[in-house]
N, C-alpha and C positions, 0 to 999 in steps of 0.2 A: 691475185687472179686468177679465176677458175681456169683449168686446163680445159679447152676446147677441141671437139674432134670435129674434124673434116672429111665429110664420107660421101658417094655417091647412092643416091636412090631415087627413088622413080620421080621425084618432083624435081631431080636437078642434084647438083652438090650443092650441100649445107655444111653451117658450123657451128656445132653446139655443143653446150657444157655436158660436161658429164652426169650433171643432175639431171639437165634437161631431157637427155638422150636413153637415161633410166627412166627419166617419168612417159617417154613415147613408149618405150620398149615393153614398160610394164603397169603402167598406170592410168594410162589416157583412159583409156576403156572405162575404166571401171568408175571415174570423176565424171567422163563424160554421162554416162548412168544415173550420177547421182547429183549433179548441180551441169548444168548446159553452162550457165553464165560463168563458172571458175573454168567452166573447161575451155570455155573461148577465152577469156583472161589469162589464163596459164596459157594459151597456145600464142598465143597478138604476144605475148611478153619473147617469146621464143620466136616469132617471126612466121611465125604458121599462123598467124589469124584469119589469112581468105579463106580455107581448107577447114577452119574449126566455125567460120560463121556459114559456109556455105553447108555443115553439117547441123547448124542451131535452123537455119532459117527452111530445111529440107523438112525436119525434128519439129516446128511450129507449125508447118503447111499439114503436116498428115494429124495434127491433133485438130486442126481447124475445119479437115477433111472430116474425120470424124463425128465433129459437131454439127456438122450437115446434113452429114446421113442421117443423124438422129433425128435434126429436125426435118428430114426429109421422111422418116419413116413415122413420129409422129402425128405429121400433118396427113398421110395415107392413111393411121389408124382414124384420124379424125372423121374423115369423109366417108371411110368404112359403115359407119353407120348411117349413112343418110343416102337418099334414093339416087339423086345424080352422082354419088362416089365413082364410076366409071370412067365417067368426062373429063374429071377435075384431075382425075388420079393419071391417066393417058397424055392429058393438054397438057399441065402444070407440075405432076411431081414426076414423071417417069422421064422429061427432058433432064430435068436438076441432076436425079440418077445418073443418068449416062454420062452427063459432065463430070458430074462427080469421080465416075468410074474412071473417063478417061484422065481425068485431074491425079489421083490416087495411083495410075498405074504409071503416070510419068513420073511424080515425085517417087516413089518405090524404084524406080528406074536409077533416078538420078540419087538417089540415098544409097541404094548398093553399090552403084559408082565411087559415091563419097567416102563408104566404109572401106571400099576394098581399098581407094588410096591411103586410107589410117594405117590400115592392116600393113600395105606394104612398108610404108614408111616406118612402120613400129617395127617390123621384120627388118629393116637396113639396119635402125636406132641398134638393135640388139647385136644383130653382127657385128656392129660397126663396136660397140661394147666388149665383145668376145675377141679383138683384134689388140685390145690393151691388155701389153702383158701383164700377169698374173691378178686382173679381173674376176671378181665374184659376183654374181649378182644378187641383188640384196636377199635376204633372206626369206622375207615377204611373198617373194615373185616364184620359190621353190616350193609352193605347196602339193 
């Protein structure tokens, strides 16, 4: 049975194996950048799925907003070549862009909060690991 560390985090007291604490302290951010699905699965296996799912949802919302902005730009460019462009842009495209701005601002604020929570959890895991007598971080983390 793997050794479990129990320690306080900003998310509350948690109990993680040393492997899971090392993952959270040193590798979670990199995995999230490479594979959101693998990140969510690993975090779920550790009992931290809600935090990871929120991250994934916010990342997906950001991607959707970027796609919608591109569509709005393409629509505006298409109308610029026509005589009635100003009314169409003002009546149809600008309200879409304003709604997207609000969505993006809200999503980015929520994403920043989520990443701060993940970073605080990572720091708490690092601190807990360093409380283990004789503990040395894995060589890959000492870049």
